[in-house]
C-alpha distance (Angstrom), angle and dihedral (degrees) to the residues before:
residue distance angle dihedral
M1 . . .
K2 3.78 . .
S3 3.76 127.1 .
E4 3.78 95.0 -107.5
E5 3.86 89.7 51.1
L6 3.70 91.4 51.9
K7 3.83 92.3 47.3
S8 3.80 90.7 50.9
V9 3.76 91.6 53.4
Q10 3.75 95.7 44.8
R11 3.81 98.6 39.4
P12 3.80 94.0 80.6
L13 3.76 92.2 44.7
K14 3.75 92.8 52.0
E15 3.78 91.4 48.5
K16 3.83 90.7 48.1
Y17 3.87 89.5 50.4
R18 3.73 92.5 47.9
N19 3.78 92.1 52.7
E20 3.80 98.1 34.5
P21 3.88 107.1 27.1
D22 3.80 92.6 177.5
T23 3.75 90.8 64.0
A24 3.83 89.5 65.4
M25 3.94 92.5 63.5
F26 3.86 112.8 99.1
T27 3.80 130.1 166.9
L28 3.83 112.6 -139.6
K29 3.77 118.0 -159.8
A30 3.84 142.0 -166.9
Q31 3.76 132.5 -172.4
G32 3.72 134.8 -167.8
K33 3.82 134.6 -178.8
I34 3.75 117.7 -138.3
G35 3.78 109.6 -124.1
E36 3.71 141.4 -172.4
N37 3.86 125.7 -70.7
I38 3.88 92.2 32.4
S39 3.87 97.3 -59.0
C40 3.84 138.8 136.1
K41 3.76 119.8 -157.4
I42 3.78 112.9 -143.5
E43 3.82 114.1 -149.4
T44 3.68 102.2 -136.8
G45 3.83 100.5 143.9
R46 3.77 88.0 -138.5
A47 3.81 129.9 94.8
L48 3.76 89.8 -159.6
T49 3.79 117.9 32.3
E50 3.76 117.7 -145.0
A51 3.82 118.5 -178.5
G52 3.83 126.5 -138.8
L53 3.79 143.5 140.5
H54 3.73 119.7 -40.0
T55 3.84 112.6 -118.8
A56 3.80 87.7 -112.4
T57 3.80 89.1 64.7
G58 3.82 97.2 41.3
G59 3.77 103.0 -79.1
N60 3.76 121.4 140.6
G61 3.82 95.4 -126.3
M62 3.78 91.8 -114.9
L63 3.71 95.7 106.0
S64 3.83 135.5 57.3
C65 3.68 116.4 -94.3
S66 3.85 112.5 -130.4
G67 3.90 88.1 -131.1
D68 3.79 88.1 58.1
L69 3.81 90.5 47.4
L70 3.83 89.5 51.8
L71 3.73 92.8 53.9
E72 3.85 90.6 44.2
A73 3.79 88.2 53.7
L74 3.74 91.3 51.6
V75 3.77 91.5 49.0
A76 3.80 92.1 47.5
C77 3.73 93.2 48.3
A78 3.84 95.4 43.6
G79 3.81 91.1 46.6
V80 3.84 94.1 48.5
T81 3.86 91.4 43.9
L82 3.84 92.1 48.1
S83 3.80 89.6 47.9
A84 3.74 93.8 49.1
I85 3.78 94.5 47.3
A86 3.89 90.2 45.4
T87 3.76 89.3 50.7
S88 3.88 93.8 48.9
K89 3.84 90.0 47.7
D90 3.70 95.6 44.8
I91 3.82 93.7 -120.4
E92 3.79 108.9 151.6
I93 3.75 114.4 -138.4
R94 3.81 108.6 -166.0
N95 3.70 93.4 -174.4
G96 3.78 132.2 -4.2
I97 3.80 135.1 -177.5
V98 3.79 125.4 -171.2
N99 3.78 121.0 -158.3
A100 3.80 129.8 -173.4
E101 3.72 126.9 -178.8
G102 3.75 132.1 170.7
D103 3.75 138.3 -174.5
L104 3.72 123.8 -126.7
D105 3.79 132.1 -176.6
F106 3.80 102.1 -149.9
R107 3.81 91.0 -160.8
G108 3.86 85.5 79.5
T109 3.82 97.8 58.9
L110 3.79 90.9 41.1
A111 3.77 93.4 52.1
V112 3.81 93.2 -121.0
G113 3.76 104.7 154.0
N114 3.78 129.6 -20.2
D115 3.82 96.4 -105.4
A116 3.81 99.6 68.5
P117 3.71 114.1 86.6
V118 3.84 123.2 -137.4
G119 3.69 112.9 -119.3
F120 3.84 138.8 24.4
K121 3.71 116.1 -28.6
E122 3.79 91.6 -159.9
I123 3.77 137.0 -6.4
R124 3.78 121.7 -156.1
L125 3.82 122.7 -159.4
L126 3.85 118.4 -164.5
F127 3.82 128.1 -175.2
S128 3.81 118.8 -160.6
L129 3.80 104.2 -168.7
E130 3.84 131.9 177.1
S131 3.72 109.4 -155.8
D132 3.83 141.4 133.8
A133 3.84 90.0 -135.8
S134 3.81 116.0 121.6
P135 3.80 118.7 -98.4
E136 3.79 88.7 -110.0
K137 3.79 92.6 54.5
L138 3.85 89.3 48.1
E139 3.76 92.8 49.6
T140 3.84 89.3 49.2
L141 3.78 88.1 50.5
L142 3.77 93.9 53.8
K143 3.80 93.9 44.8
L144 3.78 89.1 53.1
T145 3.79 92.1 45.2
E146 3.78 88.9 54.6
K147 3.83 91.5 46.1
Y148 3.86 95.8 49.1
C149 3.79 104.4 33.1
V150 3.80 106.8 109.1
V151 3.74 96.8 -155.3
Y152 3.84 92.8 45.2
Q153 3.72 92.7 51.5
T154 3.83 92.9 42.9
I155 3.81 92.1 54.9
K156 3.84 94.5 39.4
K157 3.77 95.3 49.9
G158 3.84 93.5 43.6
T159 3.78 93.6 -128.0
P160 3.82 110.8 -145.4
I161 3.80 113.9 -111.0
I162 3.77 119.6 -148.7
T163 3.79 113.1 -149.8
R164 3.74 122.1 -162.7
T165 3.74 140.7 149.8
D166 3.75 122.9 -123.5
L167 3.81 104.3 -141.2
S168 3.77 116.0 -164.5
């Protein structure tokens, strides 16, 4: 896609978001099912994931949005971490679903106004677990999952990212 093609696709979206800021708010979601052998299956609907623009920024909806991938990574990491901790503590999880959703104002990434932030405003992580474990054990399981989930901690702490170009 050339610059002008992108601009022509995004121009009406930017105008819409300028005039109707509420239409720029979307909630992205990801879900995973905790599996056997310390795993978490992410429902992507694709055997091979290819990232591209979200439809709210001019994409055609055929490629994965990086925001979705971020939530999927969180769900995968939290599901695997929870499963590993449950396994190590002999807490039987008969069935477990992990959901993540986050709110984005796409005006930010499209540079529509200075008041819209770039990035997720809030991310919510929900665990639906079927288990005979006591509420105290399940609370400990969730606290340890938060503590040891790499993606959760990376997002929560706001880990610095160093950007550079490798010029050859």
